[in-house]
N, C-alpha and C positions, 0 to 999 in steps of 0.2 A: 640091475642097477644097484649099486651099493649106496646105502644111506649113511651119510656122515654121522659119527658119534657125537652126542651132546657133550659139552664140556662138563667135566666132573669136578669143577673147582670154582671158587668164588674169585672172579677176576680182581675185585677191589682188595681182597685179602692178599693176593699175589702181588699186586702193585704196591701195597704198604710194606710187604716183606722185602721187596726189591728196593723200595725207597729207603728203608732203614739201613740196608746193606750198602747201597750206593752212597748214602749220606755219610756213613762211617768210613768207607774205603775210597770213595771217588770213582768216577767213570773208568779211568785208565787202569786202576788197580783191581777192578772187579772183573773176574773171569766169568764165562758162561757157566762153568762148573760151580763157582760161588753162587751164581743166581739160581742154579738148579737146587742147590742145597738149602738156600734161604727160602725159596718158594715152594719146595717140595714138588716142583714140576720138572719133567724131563725136557731136554733141549728141543725136541720136536713140538712139544706142547707150548713152550715159550715162544718159538717161532710162529706157530699157528695162531696163538692168541695175540701176540704183539708185533710180529713181523721181523723185528731186529732188536739187538741189544740197544741201539741208539733210540729206537722208538719206545722201548720200555723205559729207558732213562728219561725221555721226554715226559712220559706218563707219570713217572715217579716225582719228577720236579713239579709237574702240574699238581699232583696230589699234595705235595709238600706245601705248595702255595695255598691251596684251597683249605686244607685241614689245619695247618699250623700258622702260616703267615698272615693270611687275610683276617682271621679272627682277632689277631693282636692289633692289626692296623685299623680296622674298621671304626672303633671308637674315636680315633683322631679325625676321621673323615666326616663325622656327624656335623650338622649345621651349628650345634651349640657346643662343639668341642673347644677346649681351651687348654691352658698349660697343665691342668690336672690330668688330662688324658695322655698328654706326652709323658708326664711323670709316671703314670700308671703303666704305660708301655715300657719304659725303661726298668721300672720295678719288676714287671712281669719277666723281662729278659733276665734280670738279676736272679729271680727266683728259680727260673729254669736252669740257669748256669750253676746255681748253688746246689741243685740236686745232683751232685756228682756221683751219687750212688747209681743214678740212672745213666745208661750209656750215652744218652743224647747230650749230656752236659759237656762232654769233651769232644763232641762231634762238631761243635760250633754251629754255623748256619749252612744248611745245604746250598743255599744260593751263593753265599760268599765263597764257599768251597768250590762250587761249580765255576765261578768267575775265574778261578785260577787254571781251569782246564779248557777255557773257551777256544783255545787254538786247535783242539782236537774234536770239538763238538760242532754240531750243525747250527745253522742260522736260527732255527726255531728255539733252541735252548738259549742261544745268545740273546734273542729277543725277550725271552722270559726273564733273564737276568736284568736286562735294561728296564723292562717293565716294572719289575719289583723295585728297583732303585727309584724309578720315576714315581711309582705309587707312594712309596715311603716318604719321599721328599714332598710330594704334594699333600699328603696327609698331615705331616708335621707343619708345613706352611699353613695349611687350613687352620690347625689348632693354634698356631702362633698369632694369627690375625685377630684373635679374640683379645689379645693383650693390647690395651690402649697405649699409644705412644711408644710402642716397641720399635726401635730403629731397625729397619731392613729385615723383616721376618723371613724373606726368601734366602738371604745370606746366612742367617742363623739356622734355618732348616737345612741348608747345605752342610753346615758344620755338624749338626746333629745326625744327619744321614751318614756322613763319612765316619763319625764316631761310632754309630751303631755297627757299621760294617767292620770297623776295626775291632770292636768289642767281640764280635762273633768269631773272628780269626784268633784273637787272644784267648778266647774260651777253650780253644783246642789244646793249648799248651799251658795256660795258667788261669784256670777257671775262677779261682778266688780273686785274683786281681781284676779280671773282667767283670765279675759281679759287683765288686767294690766300686769300680769306675761307673757302672750303670747306675748304682744307687747314688753316687755323687752327682751325676748328670741329672737324675730325677730331682734331687734336692735343689740343685741350682735352677732348674727350670721353674720350680715353684716360686723362686724369688723374683722372677722376671715380671 
């Protein structure tokens, strides 16, 4: 009986490498050869570890949410959140976008980018995109409810959620304009 070999790689490191590549190129434009080069794993190891390109993409999106998105959103979900947390969120986005020396600045948001490829992706990923938008909207609504007398916080949260998604798409082709807009939103929210 042959004993299977133990994995000789860190799965999280491979997922992060795949995430960064898929974030930059998108699902459709990323080949298995690209994933082999990015992760340092051969095709057989990729399939053994993740099952398919689609399953690896799902893991990459999940990792993006856990490591990048949720830490930015969580302060707006706190019971004592208010407009300052919303402003801090948009300023954090502006800061990330302005770091154009880093490749992530012109990649935009992996979730926003993924939304444009939903027609070729599975329902799991589509659900993750919807969940992100829902969670962002809910967090912003939560923080807006701290503003006494604010007219229709849910509607304002909808506008801010749509603005955020538009910002991250704009960051791909005009990072400076996107960063300035994020800073303007932060300043405006502080006046509410």
